[in-house]
C-alpha positions in Angstrom: -52.8 94.9 160.5 -52.0 92.4 163.2 -48.9 90.2 163.1 -51.1 87.1 162.7 -52.9 88.6 159.7 -49.6 89.7 158.1 -48.2 86.2 158.4 -51.4 84.7 157.1 -51.3 86.9 154.0 -47.6 86.3 153.5 -48.3 82.5 153.4 -51.2 83.1 151.0 -48.9 85.2 148.9 -46.3 82.5 148.7 -49.0 79.9 147.8 -50.3 82.1 144.9 -46.8 83.1 143.9 -45.8 79.5 143.4 -48.6 79.0 140.9 -47.9 82.3 139.1 -44.2 81.5 139.0 -44.7 78.1 137.3 -47.0 79.6 134.8 -44.7 82.6 134.2 -41.8 80.1 133.4 -43.8 78.9 130.3 -43.9 82.5 129.0 -40.3 83.3 129.7 -38.9 80.0 128.3 -40.6 80.4 124.9 -39.7 84.1 124.7 -36.1 83.3 125.6 -35.8 81.0 122.7 -38.1 82.4 120.0 -38.6 86.0 121.2 -42.3 85.4 121.0 -45.1 85.7 123.6 -47.2 82.6 123.6 -50.6 84.0 124.5 -52.1 80.5 124.2 -50.1 79.5 127.2 -53.0 80.4 129.5 -55.0 77.7 127.8 -52.3 75.1 128.5 -52.7 76.1 132.1 -56.5 75.5 131.8 -55.8 72.3 129.9 -53.7 70.9 132.7 -56.5 71.5 135.2 -59.0 69.9 132.9 -56.8 66.9 132.2 -56.2 66.6 136.0 -60.0 66.6 136.6 -60.5 64.0 133.9 -57.9 61.7 135.3 -59.5 61.9 138.8 -62.9 61.2 137.2 -61.6 58.0 135.6 -59.5 57.0 138.5 -61.2 58.3 141.6 -59.4 58.0 144.9 -57.3 59.8 147.4 -53.7 59.6 148.5 -50.3 60.2 147.0 -50.9 57.7 144.2 -53.7 59.8 142.9 -51.6 63.0 143.3 -48.6 61.6 141.4 -50.8 60.1 138.6 -52.7 63.4 138.2 -49.5 65.4 137.8 -47.8 62.9 135.6 -50.6 62.5 133.1 -51.5 66.2 133.0 -47.9 67.4 132.5 -47.1 64.7 129.9 -50.4 65.3 127.9 -50.2 69.1 128.0 -46.5 69.1 127.2 -47.0 67.0 124.1 -50.0 69.1 123.1 -47.8 72.2 123.4 -45.3 70.7 121.0 -48.2 70.0 118.6 -49.4 73.6 119.0 -46.0 74.9 118.0 -45.9 72.7 115.0 -49.3 73.7 113.8 -49.6 77.4 114.8 -46.1 78.8 115.2 -43.5 76.7 113.2 -44.9 77.7 109.8 -44.4 81.4 110.8 -40.8 81.2 112.1 -39.6 83.6 109.3 -42.7 85.7 109.3 -42.9 89.2 110.8 -43.1 89.1 114.6 -46.7 90.2 114.6 -47.9 87.1 112.7 -47.0 84.5 115.4 -48.6 86.8 118.0 -51.8 86.9 116.0 -51.6 83.1 115.6 -51.1 82.7 119.4 -54.2 84.8 120.2 -56.2 82.8 117.6 -55.0 79.5 119.1 -56.0 80.7 122.6 -59.5 81.5 121.4 -59.9 78.2 119.6 -58.7 76.1 122.6 -60.9 78.0 125.0 -64.0 77.6 122.9 -63.3 74.0 122.2 -63.3 73.2 125.9 -66.5 75.4 126.2 -68.3 73.3 123.7 -67.3 70.2 125.6 -68.0 71.4 129.1 -69.3 74.9 129.7 -70.0 74.5 133.4 -67.7 74.7 136.4 -66.2 71.3 137.2 -65.5 70.4 140.9 -61.9 69.5 141.5 -61.4 66.8 144.1 -59.5 67.6 147.2 -56.4 65.4 147.1 -54.5 67.2 149.8 -55.8 68.0 153.3 -57.2 71.6 153.7 -57.5 71.1 157.5 -55.7 74.0 159.2 -52.9 73.4 161.7 -51.8 76.0 164.2 -48.2 77.1 163.8 -47.8 79.8 166.3 -50.1 82.7 165.4 -50.6 81.3 161.9 -53.0 78.6 160.6 -51.3 76.5 157.9 -53.0 73.9 155.7 -51.4 70.9 154.2 -52.5 72.2 150.8 -50.6 75.4 151.2 -47.4 73.6 152.1 -47.9 71.2 149.2 -48.4 73.9 146.6 -45.3 75.9 147.8 -43.2 72.7 148.1 -44.3 71.4 144.7 -43.7 74.7 142.9 -40.3 75.2 144.5 -39.3 71.6 143.7 -40.3 72.0 140.0 -38.5 75.3 139.7 -35.4 73.7 141.3 -35.4 70.8 138.8 -35.8 73.2 135.9 -32.8 75.3 137.2 -30.7 72.2 137.6 -31.7 71.0 134.1 -30.8 74.4 132.5 -27.6 74.9 134.4 -26.1 71.4 134.7 -27.2 69.3 131.7 -25.9 69.3 128.1 -29.4 69.9 126.8 -29.9 72.8 129.2 -26.6 74.3 128.0 -27.7 73.8 124.4 -31.0 75.5 125.2 -29.1 78.5 126.6 -27.0 78.7 123.5 -30.1 78.7 121.3 -31.6 81.4 123.4 -28.5 83.6 123.0 -27.9 83.1 119.3 -30.0 80.5 117.4 -28.4 80.8 114.0 -24.9 80.4 115.4 -26.0 77.5 117.6 -27.4 75.8 114.5 -24.1 76.3 112.6 -22.3 74.6 115.5 -24.5 71.5 115.1 -27.1 72.1 117.8 -30.5 70.8 116.7 -32.4 74.0 117.1 -35.8 72.7 116.0 -35.7 69.8 118.6 -34.7 72.2 121.3 -37.6 74.5 120.4 -39.9 71.5 120.7 -38.3 70.7 124.1 -38.9 74.3 125.2 -42.6 74.0 124.4 -42.9 70.7 126.1 -41.3 72.0 129.3 -43.3 75.2 129.3 -46.5 73.2 128.7 -45.7 70.7 131.4 -45.1 73.5 133.9 -48.2 75.3 132.9 -50.2 72.1 133.4 -48.7 71.6 136.9 -49.7 75.2 137.7 -53.2 74.4 136.4 -53.5 71.3 138.7 -52.3 73.3 141.7 -54.8 76.0 140.9 -57.6 73.4 140.7 -56.5 72.0 144.1 -56.3 75.5 145.6 -59.7 76.8 144.4 -61.5 73.5 144.2 -62.9 73.9 140.6 -61.9 74.3 137.0 -63.6 76.0 134.1 -63.0 76.6 130.4 -62.2 80.3 130.9 -60.1 79.9 134.0 -56.8 80.6 132.3 -57.3 84.2 131.2 -56.8 86.2 134.5 -54.0 83.9 135.9 -52.4 84.0 132.4 -52.3 87.8 132.5 -50.9 87.8 136.0 -48.2 85.2 135.1 -47.3 87.4 132.1 -47.0 90.3 134.5 -44.7 88.2 136.7 -42.5 87.3 133.8 -42.3 91.0 132.8 -41.6 92.0 136.4 -38.7 89.6 136.7 -37.4 90.2 133.2 -39.1 88.4 130.3 -36.8 85.7 129.0 -35.0 85.4 132.4 -35.8 82.1 134.2 -34.8 83.2 137.7 -36.6 86.5 137.0 -39.9 84.6 136.2 -39.6 82.8 139.5 -38.9 86.0 141.5 -41.7 87.9 139.7 -44.2 85.1 140.4 -43.6 85.1 144.1 -43.4 88.9 144.3 -46.7 89.3 142.5 -48.4 86.7 144.8 -47.1 88.6 147.8 -48.3 92.0 146.4 -51.7 90.6 145.7 -52.2 88.8 149.0 -51.0 91.9 151.0 -53.2 94.1 148.9 -56.3 92.2 149.7 -55.8 93.0 153.4 -56.0 96.8 152.6 -58.6 96.8 149.9 -62.3 97.2 150.7 -63.3 94.6 148.2 -61.3 91.3 147.7 -62.4 91.4 144.0 -60.2 94.5 143.5 -57.0 92.4 144.0 -56.6 92.1 140.3 -56.0 95.8 140.2 -52.6 95.2 141.8 -51.5 92.8 139.1 -52.6 95.1 136.2 -51.3 98.2 137.9 -48.0 96.5 138.5 -47.7 95.5 134.9 -48.3 99.1 133.7 -45.8 100.5 136.2 -43.1 98.0 135.2 -43.6 98.7 131.5 -43.3 102.4 132.1 -40.5 102.6 134.6 -38.5 99.4 134.1 -39.5 97.6 130.9 -36.5 95.2 131.1 -37.7 93.9 134.5 -35.9 93.4 137.8 -33.4 90.9 136.5 -33.6 91.5 132.8 -30.9 93.2 130.7 -31.6 96.4 128.8 -31.0 95.7 125.1 -31.0 98.3 122.4 -31.8 97.2 118.9 -30.8 99.1 115.9 -33.3 99.4 113.0 
């Protein structure tokens, strides 16, 4: 492998990793608060891409106004829908056995995917809002789109980190994730914070969906499954429930995948890296890179 190819793949890995990291944050936020895997999160990712496409269909145009409008509408709409999804599919099962919300999440995922399928079953072209013209940077060709995806994902992750670490709501959210019953006894509105968690997770998933649409140039009703599994892998890799871990896991997975493509005979085999990595992490380090090993007594 030449130096130029290595640098190209590292750049591609960071680009993909930014998308995976944003999507993984949705999984890890919900798990951190509710100890539940929201398997419908991949459809929120798809929903963000579809809403972004719909906004651009109604308000065609290029430039930063279109970019900001697309992200704002997609993140707000999908975030609110995620709160509604929690109220309908998960909230009634708060005190049920853990398997029940999991089954409900899988059912919600299938319902949402097929609802979009009935509306539009074809592949929808996503307009190019950011330049994809390559610019030479030493031995590497860099596009404006790659820089935009990496910068946007890092900025959103930075804002989330500041929110969790520096604001009163963020500190309350951390308290709920550590001990919800005690937090409620201390006067913290647990139900409102759960709704906030779903809103933030849905908004980040929508942003990842829009970035994915920009990167690949199209959206489809079933586009969320494979990225969803990969983002779940990233969350597990970093430590499910650990916000910095989800970010780290997303970028590491993107780099593994991009570098793997350079060695594989068929690019389609790149998914093998994600699924193989998931199996390896679950076997050798189920708590993840930054997760804490917890022993539960039955």
